[in-house]
C-alpha positions in Angstrom: -29.5 -19.5 -43.1 -28.0 -21.3 -39.6 -30.6 -23.6 -37.9 -28.9 -22.3 -34.6 -25.9 -21.9 -32.7 -24.3 -24.7 -30.8 -21.1 -24.8 -29.0 -19.3 -28.5 -29.1 -17.0 -29.6 -26.7 -14.8 -32.8 -27.0 -11.1 -33.2 -26.6 -10.8 -36.2 -29.2 -10.1 -34.3 -32.8 -11.3 -37.2 -34.6 -14.9 -37.1 -32.8 -15.2 -33.1 -32.9 -14.7 -33.4 -36.6 -17.1 -36.2 -37.2 -20.0 -34.3 -35.2 -19.3 -30.7 -36.3 -19.3 -32.0 -40.2 -22.8 -33.5 -39.4 -24.0 -30.5 -37.7 -23.0 -28.2 -40.0 -24.7 -30.3 -42.6 -27.9 -29.5 -41.2 -27.5 -25.9 -41.0 -26.0 -25.3 -37.3 -23.6 -23.0 -37.0 -21.0 -25.1 -34.5 -18.6 -23.6 -32.6 -15.9 -26.3 -31.6 -14.0 -26.3 -28.1 -10.9 -28.9 -27.2 -11.4 -28.2 -23.4 -13.7 -27.0 -20.9 -11.9 -23.4 -21.0 -12.5 -23.2 -24.4 -15.9 -24.1 -24.0 -17.0 -21.6 -21.4 -15.3 -18.8 -23.5 -17.2 -19.9 -26.5 -20.5 -19.9 -24.7 -19.8 -16.9 -23.1 -18.7 -15.3 -26.5 -21.4 -16.7 -28.6 -24.6 -17.2 -26.7 -25.3 -20.7 -28.4 -28.9 -22.1 -28.4 -27.3 -25.7 -27.5 -24.0 -26.8 -25.6 -23.3 -30.3 -26.4 -20.1 -31.6 -24.5 -17.9 -34.5 -23.5 -17.7 -34.6 -19.6 -14.3 -36.2 -19.1 -11.9 -33.5 -20.9 -8.6 -31.7 -19.5 -9.1 -28.2 -17.8 -12.4 -28.2 -16.1 -13.9 -31.7 -17.2 -14.3 -32.6 -13.4 -16.4 -29.2 -13.3 -19.3 -30.2 -15.8 -19.4 -33.9 -14.6 -20.3 -32.8 -11.1 -22.7 -29.8 -11.7 
């Protein structure tokens, strides 16, 4: 049973892995993105309950940081 769906965006693989592991440990279904475009695609495809993102990443980081 999952607790909820989360899209997580971060361009640093080691950070992404640690956070994904922890969230999955607590029962969340996690979709990981490595840039802003991938994040938007995952949000549109999976309609998550929560989006956690690093605002300073390649491909649209500046869009997230100013909105």
